[in-house]
C-alpha positions in Angstrom: -19.4 40.3 22.3 -15.5 40.0 21.2 -14.0 41.8 18.0 -14.9 40.1 15.1 -10.7 40.1 14.4 -10.2 38.5 17.7 -9.0 35.2 17.5 -11.6 32.3 17.9 -11.1 29.2 19.7 -12.6 26.3 17.8 -13.3 23.0 19.5 -13.6 21.9 16.3 -10.6 18.9 15.0 -8.9 21.3 11.6 -7.0 19.6 9.0 -4.3 21.9 7.0 -3.7 20.7 3.7 -1.2 23.4 2.0 -0.6 23.3 -1.7 2.5 25.2 -3.2 3.4 25.9 -7.3 5.7 23.4 -8.5 9.0 24.1 -8.0 10.4 24.4 -11.5 6.9 26.5 -12.5 7.5 30.2 -12.5 5.0 32.0 -10.5 4.2 35.2 -11.2 2.5 36.4 -8.6 5.1 35.8 -6.3 7.7 37.6 -8.6 4.5 40.8 -8.6 4.9 40.3 -4.6 8.8 40.2 -4.5 9.3 42.9 -6.6 7.0 45.4 -4.6 9.0 43.9 -1.3 12.2 44.9 -2.6 10.9 48.6 -4.6 10.0 48.7 -0.5 13.2 48.0 0.7 12.9 44.7 1.8 16.6 43.6 0.2 16.7 40.6 2.5 13.4 38.8 1.0 15.2 37.0 -2.4 12.2 35.0 -3.1 8.5 34.6 -2.7 6.0 32.2 -3.9 2.5 31.9 -3.5 0.0 28.8 -2.0 -2.8 27.6 -0.8 -3.9 26.7 2.8 -7.3 24.9 2.9 -9.0 23.9 6.3 -11.0 21.2 6.9 -13.2 20.9 9.8 -13.8 17.3 10.8 -15.6 15.6 13.6 -12.7 13.2 14.2 -9.1 14.4 12.8 -8.2 10.5 13.4 -5.8 8.5 11.3 -8.6 7.4 8.3 -9.5 11.0 8.1 -6.3 12.5 7.9 -5.9 10.0 4.7 -9.2 10.9 3.4 -7.8 14.5 3.4 -4.7 13.7 1.6 -6.7 11.5 -1.2 -8.9 14.9 -1.4 -5.3 16.9 -1.7 -4.3 15.4 -4.2 -7.8 14.9 -6.3 -9.4 18.0 -6.0 -7.4 20.5 -4.0 -4.9 20.7 -6.0 -3.8 20.3 -9.8 -1.2 17.3 -9.8 0.6 19.1 -13.8 1.3 22.8 -11.5 1.1 21.9 -7.8 2.5 20.2 -5.2 0.4 19.5 -2.1 3.4 20.2 0.7 1.3 19.4 3.8 -1.3 17.6 5.3 -1.8 18.3 8.9 -4.0 18.2 12.1 -4.1 22.1 13.2 -2.9 22.9 16.9 -6.3 24.5 18.2 -4.8 27.8 18.3 -2.7 27.8 14.6 -6.0 28.4 13.0 -7.1 31.3 14.9 -3.7 33.0 14.7 -3.3 32.3 10.9 -5.3 35.5 10.0 -2.3 37.5 11.2 
């Protein structure tokens, strides 16, 4: 068996939905992380915003499923009052395994 933290290749198509807080709203968690990074000497990082990433494993990643994912992102996976859906796309096979660095 491969190690538990080894990247896994998946033959299952994955649609990735990325959601971020609206730019005009404060992101207290992001501010806290930015402050911690500065205290650790990482002065080159000016701001941190924390969002959400959803990976939808689907049978077929065609245009109809992408449209369904976009609708779900707007209706269920995000709160339109405080968040923006910034991306809905089909992941490359190795990008979902490598996302957990």
